[in-house]
FINU-229412 format. One record per residue: residue number from 1; x, y, z of N, C-alpha, C, O in turn. Coordinates in steps of 0.05 Angstrom, whole numbers. Layout:
% residues N
n:NUM; n.u:X; n.v:Y; n.w:Z; ca.u:X; ca.v:Y; ca.w:Z; c.u:X; c.v:Y; c.w:Z; o.u:X; o.v:Y; o.w:Z
...
END
This chain:
% residues 90
n:1; n.u:-488; n.v:-160; n.w:531; ca.u:-481; ca.v:-153; ca.w:503; c.u:-474; c.v:-125; c.w:499; o.u:-456; o.v:-121; o.w:483
n:2; n.u:-484; n.v:-106; n.w:511; ca.u:-471; ca.v:-72; ca.w:513; c.u:-442; c.v:-79; c.w:517; o.u:-427; o.v:-75; o.w:498
n:3; n.u:-434; n.v:-87; n.w:537; ca.u:-405; ca.v:-90; ca.w:539; c.u:-386; c.v:-101; c.w:513; o.u:-363; o.v:-92; o.w:507
n:4; n.u:-401; n.v:-123; n.w:497; ca.u:-388; ca.v:-131; ca.w:476; c.u:-390; c.v:-114; c.w:453; o.u:-371; o.v:-112; o.w:437
n:5; n.u:-407; n.v:-102; n.w:451; ca.u:-410; ca.v:-80; ca.w:433; c.u:-393; c.v:-59; c.w:438; o.u:-379; o.v:-51; o.w:419
n:6; n.u:-391; n.v:-47; n.w:461; ca.u:-374; ca.v:-23; ca.w:466; c.u:-349; c.v:-36; c.w:462; o.u:-333; o.v:-21; o.w:450
n:7; n.u:-340; n.v:-57; n.w:468; ca.u:-308; ca.v:-66; ca.w:473; c.u:-301; c.v:-72; c.w:445; o.u:-277; o.v:-71; o.w:438
n:8; n.u:-322; n.v:-78; n.w:425; ca.u:-314; ca.v:-81; ca.w:392; c.u:-311; c.v:-49; c.w:378; o.u:-293; o.v:-43; o.w:363
n:9; n.u:-328; n.v:-35; n.w:386; ca.u:-327; ca.v:-5; ca.w:382; c.u:-301; c.v:6; c.w:386; o.u:-288; o.v:15; o.w:367
n:10; n.u:-293; n.v:5; n.w:407; ca.u:-265; ca.v:16; ca.w:421; c.u:-241; c.v:0; c.w:409; o.u:-220; o.v:12; o.w:405
n:11; n.u:-243; n.v:-25; n.w:401; ca.u:-217; ca.v:-36; ca.w:388; c.u:-220; c.v:-28; c.w:360; o.u:-200; o.v:-23; o.w:346
n:12; n.u:-242; n.v:-25; n.w:350; ca.u:-247; ca.v:-10; ca.w:324; c.u:-231; c.v:13; c.w:313; o.u:-218; o.v:17; o.w:293
n:13; n.u:-239; n.v:28; n.w:337; ca.u:-231; ca.v:58; ca.w:342; c.u:-199; c.v:57; c.w:342; o.u:-186; o.v:72; o.w:327
n:14; n.u:-189; n.v:41; n.w:358; ca.u:-165; ca.v:42; ca.w:365; c.u:-143; c.v:34; c.w:341; o.u:-121; o.v:44; o.w:335
n:15; n.u:-159; n.v:11; n.w:329; ca.u:-147; ca.v:-2; ca.w:303; c.u:-143; c.v:31; c.w:281; o.u:-121; o.v:40; o.w:274
n:16; n.u:-159; n.v:38; n.w:277; ca.u:-165; ca.v:54; ca.w:257; c.u:-151; c.v:79; c.w:257; o.u:-140; o.v:90; o.w:238
n:17; n.u:-151; n.v:91; n.w:288; ca.u:-133; ca.v:111; ca.w:294; c.u:-105; c.v:105; c.w:292; o.u:-91; o.v:123; o.w:283
n:18; n.u:-93; n.v:84; n.w:298; ca.u:-68; ca.v:74; ca.w:296; c.u:-61; c.v:71; c.w:269; o.u:-38; o.v:80; o.w:265
n:19; n.u:-74; n.v:60; n.w:244; ca.u:-71; ca.v:61; ca.w:218; c.u:-70; c.v:82; c.w:207; o.u:-54; o.v:86; o.w:188
n:20; n.u:-87; n.v:103; n.w:216; ca.u:-93; ca.v:125; ca.w:204; c.u:-72; c.v:145; c.w:209; o.u:-69; o.v:163; o.w:192
n:21; n.u:-59; n.v:144; n.w:227; ca.u:-36; ca.v:164; ca.w:242; c.u:-15; c.v:152; c.w:230; o.u:2; o.v:170; o.w:225
n:22; n.u:-5; n.v:125; n.w:221; ca.u:18; ca.v:113; ca.w:208; c.u:13; c.v:126; c.w:173; o.u:29; o.v:138; o.w:160
n:23; n.u:-15; n.v:118; n.w:165; ca.u:-12; ca.v:128; ca.w:142; c.u:-14; c.v:157; c.w:134; o.u:-9; o.v:165; o.w:111
n:24; n.u:-21; n.v:175; n.w:157; ca.u:-19; ca.v:208; ca.w:155; c.u:10; c.v:217; c.w:154; o.u:19; o.v:238; o.w:143
n:25; n.u:26; n.v:198; n.w:169; ca.u:58; ca.v:207; ca.w:170; c.u:70; c.v:195; c.w:147; o.u:94; o.v:197; o.w:144
n:26; n.u:55; n.v:183; n.w:130; ca.u:70; ca.v:169; ca.w:102; c.u:90; c.v:148; c.w:109; o.u:111; o.v:145; o.w:97
n:27; n.u:81; n.v:132; n.w:133; ca.u:99; ca.v:111; ca.w:133; c.u:92; c.v:82; c.w:126; o.u:101; o.v:60; o.w:135
n:28; n.u:74; n.v:87; n.w:109; ca.u:64; ca.v:61; ca.w:99; c.u:89; c.v:44; c.w:72; o.u:104; o.v:25; o.w:77
n:29; n.u:86; n.v:58; n.w:48; ca.u:95; ca.v:43; ca.w:23; c.u:110; c.v:61; c.w:11; o.u:109; o.v:86; o.w:12
n:30; n.u:126; n.v:44; n.w:-2; ca.u:145; ca.v:58; ca.w:-23; c.u:133; c.v:73; c.w:-43; o.u:108; o.v:69; o.w:-43
n:31; n.u:141; n.v:89; n.w:-63; ca.u:129; ca.v:107; ca.w:-77; c.u:112; c.v:122; c.w:-69; o.u:98; o.v:130; o.w:-87
n:32; n.u:105; n.v:134; n.w:-41; ca.u:89; ca.v:151; ca.w:-33; c.u:58; c.v:137; c.w:-34; o.u:37; o.v:150; o.w:-41
n:33; n.u:59; n.v:109; n.w:-27; ca.u:35; ca.v:96; ca.w:-30; c.u:22; c.v:90; c.w:-56; o.u:1; o.v:78; o.w:-58
n:34; n.u:35; n.v:100; n.w:-75; ca.u:22; ca.v:90; ca.w:-102; c.u:26; c.v:66; c.w:-114; o.u:46; o.v:53; o.w:-110
n:35; n.u:6; n.v:57; n.w:-131; ca.u:4; ca.v:30; ca.w:-137; c.u:30; c.v:25; c.w:-157; o.u:34; o.v:35; o.w:-179
n:36; n.u:49; n.v:5; n.w:-140; ca.u:71; ca.v:-2; ca.w:-156; c.u:70; c.v:-22; c.w:-180; o.u:90; o.v:-26; o.w:-193
n:37; n.u:47; n.v:-35; n.w:-186; ca.u:41; ca.v:-45; ca.w:-212; c.u:35; c.v:-15; c.w:-235; o.u:45; o.v:-11; o.w:-257
n:38; n.u:16; n.v:0; n.w:-220; ca.u:5; ca.v:21; ca.w:-239; c.u:31; c.v:42; c.w:-250; o.u:30; o.v:56; o.w:-271
n:39; n.u:51; n.v:41; n.w:-235; ca.u:75; ca.v:58; ca.w:-234; c.u:91; c.v:39; c.w:-264; o.u:104; o.v:52; o.w:-280
n:40; n.u:89; n.v:13; n.w:-268; ca.u:99; ca.v:0; ca.w:-285; c.u:86; c.v:7; c.w:-315; o.u:98; o.v:4; o.w:-337
n:41; n.u:65; n.v:14; n.w:-313; ca.u:45; ca.v:24; ca.w:-333; c.u:47; c.v:57; c.w:-342; o.u:35; o.v:65; o.w:-362
n:42; n.u:59; n.v:70; n.w:-328; ca.u:61; ca.v:96; ca.w:-333; c.u:43; c.v:105; c.w:-317; o.u:35; o.v:126; o.w:-327
n:43; n.u:30; n.v:100; n.w:-293; ca.u:8; ca.v:114; ca.w:-284; c.u:3; c.v:115; c.w:-254; o.u:-2; o.v:96; o.w:-240
n:44; n.u:6; n.v:140; n.w:-245; ca.u:8; ca.v:144; ca.w:-218; c.u:-18; c.v:141; c.w:-201; o.u:-33; o.v:161; o.w:-203
n:45; n.u:-26; n.v:121; n.w:-184; ca.u:-49; ca.v:115; ca.w:-172; c.u:-46; c.v:110; c.w:-146; o.u:-39; o.v:88; o.w:-137
n:46; n.u:-50; n.v:131; n.w:-131; ca.u:-53; ca.v:135; ca.w:-95; c.u:-63; c.v:113; c.w:-90; o.u:-79; o.v:107; o.w:-107
n:47; n.u:-59; n.v:92; n.w:-65; ca.u:-76; ca.v:74; ca.w:-53; c.u:-74; c.v:75; c.w:-23; o.u:-53; o.v:85; o.w:-13
n:48; n.u:-92; n.v:67; n.w:-8; ca.u:-93; ca.v:64; ca.w:14; c.u:-74; c.v:40; c.w:34; o.u:-73; o.v:35; o.w:59
n:49; n.u:-58; n.v:28; n.w:7; ca.u:-44; ca.v:4; ca.w:14; c.u:-50; c.v:-15; c.w:32; o.u:-35; o.v:-24; o.w:50
n:50; n.u:-83; n.v:-25; n.w:28; ca.u:-96; ca.v:-48; ca.w:43; c.u:-85; c.v:-72; c.w:24; o.u:-87; o.v:-94; o.w:34
n:51; n.u:-73; n.v:-70; n.w:-3; ca.u:-63; ca.v:-93; ca.w:-15; c.u:-35; c.v:-85; c.w:-15; o.u:-29; o.v:-64; o.w:-27
n:52; n.u:-15; n.v:-100; n.w:-4; ca.u:9; ca.v:-99; ca.w:0; c.u:28; c.v:-118; c.w:-4; o.u:18; o.v:-140; o.w:1
n:53; n.u:51; n.v:-121; n.w:-10; ca.u:71; ca.v:-139; ca.w:-8; c.u:98; c.v:-125; c.w:-1; o.u:106; o.v:-104; o.w:-11
n:54; n.u:110; n.v:-142; n.w:19; ca.u:139; ca.v:-134; ca.w:24; c.u:164; c.v:-146; c.w:6; o.u:165; o.v:-171; o.w:2
n:55; n.u:182; n.v:-130; n.w:-5; ca.u:203; ca.v:-141; ca.w:-22; c.u:234; c.v:-132; c.w:-13; o.u:242; o.v:-109; o.w:-18
n:56; n.u:245; n.v:-147; n.w:-2; ca.u:274; ca.v:-142; ca.w:8; c.u:267; c.v:-118; c.w:36; o.u:279; o.v:-97; o.w:40
n:57; n.u:247; n.v:-126; n.w:50; ca.u:250; ca.v:-109; ca.w:71; c.u:232; c.v:-85; c.w:65; o.u:227; o.v:-72; o.w:86
n:58; n.u:222; n.v:-78; n.w:46; ca.u:203; ca.v:-54; ca.w:35; c.u:173; c.v:-60; c.w:28; o.u:166; o.v:-81; o.w:17
n:59; n.u:160; n.v:-44; n.w:34; ca.u:128; ca.v:-51; ca.w:35; c.u:118; c.v:-33; c.w:9; o.u:119; o.v:-9; o.w:10
n:60; n.u:108; n.v:-48; n.w:-12; ca.u:95; ca.v:-31; ca.w:-39; c.u:66; c.v:-43; c.w:-33; o.u:57; o.v:-64; o.w:-24
n:61; n.u:57; n.v:-18; n.w:-41; ca.u:23; ca.v:-14; ca.w:-48; c.u:9; c.v:-25; c.w:-75; o.u:22; o.v:-23; o.w:-96
n:62; n.u:-13; n.v:-34; n.w:-75; ca.u:-22; ca.v:-42; ca.w:-100; c.u:-52; c.v:-29; c.w:-96; o.u:-60; o.v:-26; o.w:-73
n:63; n.u:-69; n.v:-23; n.w:-116; ca.u:-88; ca.v:-16; ca.w:-119; c.u:-118; c.v:-41; c.w:-115; o.u:-142; o.v:-37; o.w:-109
n:64; n.u:-105; n.v:-62; n.w:-121; ca.u:-119; ca.v:-83; ca.w:-122; c.u:-107; c.v:-111; c.w:-125; o.u:-86; o.v:-111; o.w:-140
n:65; n.u:-114; n.v:-134; n.w:-116; ca.u:-104; ca.v:-157; ca.w:-112; c.u:-93; c.v:-161; c.w:-138; o.u:-69; o.v:-165; o.w:-140
n:66; n.u:-112; n.v:-160; n.w:-161; ca.u:-100; ca.v:-172; ca.w:-185; c.u:-78; c.v:-155; c.w:-197; o.u:-65; o.v:-164; o.w:-215
n:67; n.u:-72; n.v:-130; n.w:-188; ca.u:-42; ca.v:-117; ca.w:-189; c.u:-30; c.v:-128; c.w:-181; o.u:-14; o.v:-141; o.w:-194
n:68; n.u:-31; n.v:-130; n.w:-155; ca.u:-13; ca.v:-148; ca.w:-137; c.u:-1; c.v:-174; c.w:-156; o.u:23; o.v:-177; o.w:-162
n:69; n.u:-17; n.v:-186; n.w:-161; ca.u:-9; ca.v:-211; ca.w:-169; c.u:5; c.v:-207; c.w:-201; o.u:23; o.v:-222; o.w:-210
n:70; n.u:-7; n.v:-187; n.w:-216; ca.u:7; ca.v:-182; ca.w:-239; c.u:36; c.v:-170; c.w:-235; o.u:52; o.v:-171; o.w:-255
n:71; n.u:45; n.v:-159; n.w:-213; ca.u:69; ca.v:-149; ca.w:-206; c.u:86; c.v:-170; c.w:-201; o.u:109; o.v:-170; o.w:-210
n:72; n.u:75; n.v:-191; n.w:-186; ca.u:94; ca.v:-207; ca.w:-173; c.u:100; c.v:-232; c.w:-192; o.u:114; o.v:-250; o.w:-184
n:73; n.u:89; n.v:-232; n.w:-216; ca.u:100; ca.v:-246; ca.w:-240; c.u:128; c.v:-246; c.w:-250; o.u:141; o.v:-265; o.w:-260
n:74; n.u:136; n.v:-217; n.w:-243; ca.u:163; ca.v:-214; ca.w:-253; c.u:171; c.v:-187; c.w:-230; o.u:176; o.v:-164; o.w:-237
n:75; n.u:171; n.v:-197; n.w:-203; ca.u:178; ca.v:-176; ca.w:-181; c.u:206; c.v:-160; c.w:-192; o.u:202; o.v:-136; o.w:-196
n:76; n.u:224; n.v:-166; n.w:-196; ca.u:250; ca.v:-156; ca.w:-203; c.u:246; c.v:-136; c.w:-226; o.u:253; o.v:-112; o.w:-225
n:77; n.u:235; n.v:-149; n.w:-246; ca.u:233; ca.v:-126; ca.w:-273; c.u:214; c.v:-106; c.w:-266; o.u:221; o.v:-82; o.w:-267
n:78; n.u:188; n.v:-111; n.w:-256; ca.u:169; ca.v:-95; ca.w:-250; c.u:182; c.v:-72; c.w:-226; o.u:176; o.v:-48; o.w:-225
n:79; n.u:195; n.v:-83; n.w:-212; ca.u:207; ca.v:-58; ca.w:-196; c.u:220; c.v:-41; c.w:-203; o.u:217; o.v:-18; o.w:-196
n:80; n.u:244; n.v:-53; n.w:-226; ca.u:256; ca.v:-33; ca.w:-242; c.u:244; c.v:-12; c.w:-258; o.u:252; o.v:11; o.w:-260
n:81; n.u:222; n.v:-22; n.w:-270; ca.u:203; ca.v:-5; ca.w:-287; c.u:185; c.v:20; c.w:-271; o.u:179; o.v:42; o.w:-280
n:82; n.u:177; n.v:8; n.w:-244; ca.u:173; ca.v:30; ca.w:-224; c.u:184; c.v:49; c.w:-213; o.u:176; o.v:72; o.w:-212
n:83; n.u:208; n.v:41; n.w:-203; ca.u:226; ca.v:52; ca.w:-196; c.u:232; c.v:80; c.w:-221; o.u:232; o.v:104; o.w:-218
n:84; n.u:236; n.v:64; n.w:-242; ca.u:245; ca.v:88; ca.w:-262; c.u:222; c.v:107; c.w:-269; o.u:228; o.v:130; o.w:-274
n:85; n.u:197; n.v:99; n.w:-270; ca.u:173; ca.v:120; ca.w:-280; c.u:174; c.v:136; c.w:-257; o.u:172; o.v:161; o.w:-259
n:86; n.u:177; n.v:123; n.w:-229; ca.u:167; ca.v:144; ca.w:-206; c.u:189; c.v:166; c.w:-203; o.u:184; o.v:189; o.w:-196
n:87; n.u:218; n.v:153; n.w:-210; ca.u:238; ca.v:177; ca.w:-210; c.u:237; c.v:201; c.w:-225; o.u:242; o.v:223; o.w:-218
n:88; n.u:229; n.v:194; n.w:-248; ca.u:220; ca.v:213; ca.w:-271; c.u:196; c.v:231; c.w:-271; o.u:192; o.v:251; o.w:-285
n:89; n.u:180; n.v:219; n.w:-251; ca.u:154; ca.v:234; ca.w:-251; c.u:142; c.v:237; c.w:-219; o.u:121; o.v:228; o.w:-209
n:90; n.u:164; n.v:252; n.w:-207; ca.u:153; ca.v:259; ca.w:-181; c.u:147; c.v:286; c.w:-176; o.u:138; o.v:292; o.w:-154
END
């Protein structure tokens, strides 16, 4: 039993370390990991990018699942709005 617990702890630590290294390097999402849907509403909301969607090979982050669902109702239109707001507010 101890071996299982130790193995799980090591695996969890390795996963967290690899994720945080990528996160620290800024390698995750477009818009510097801000919620893409929030940007369409004129709000910059930094996320951990745990809710995400790939569109045309780019990773977009969302603050929560419902924000992603709302964004995906009109991904092209919302992406245009998000890009415009983000470009004007960096």
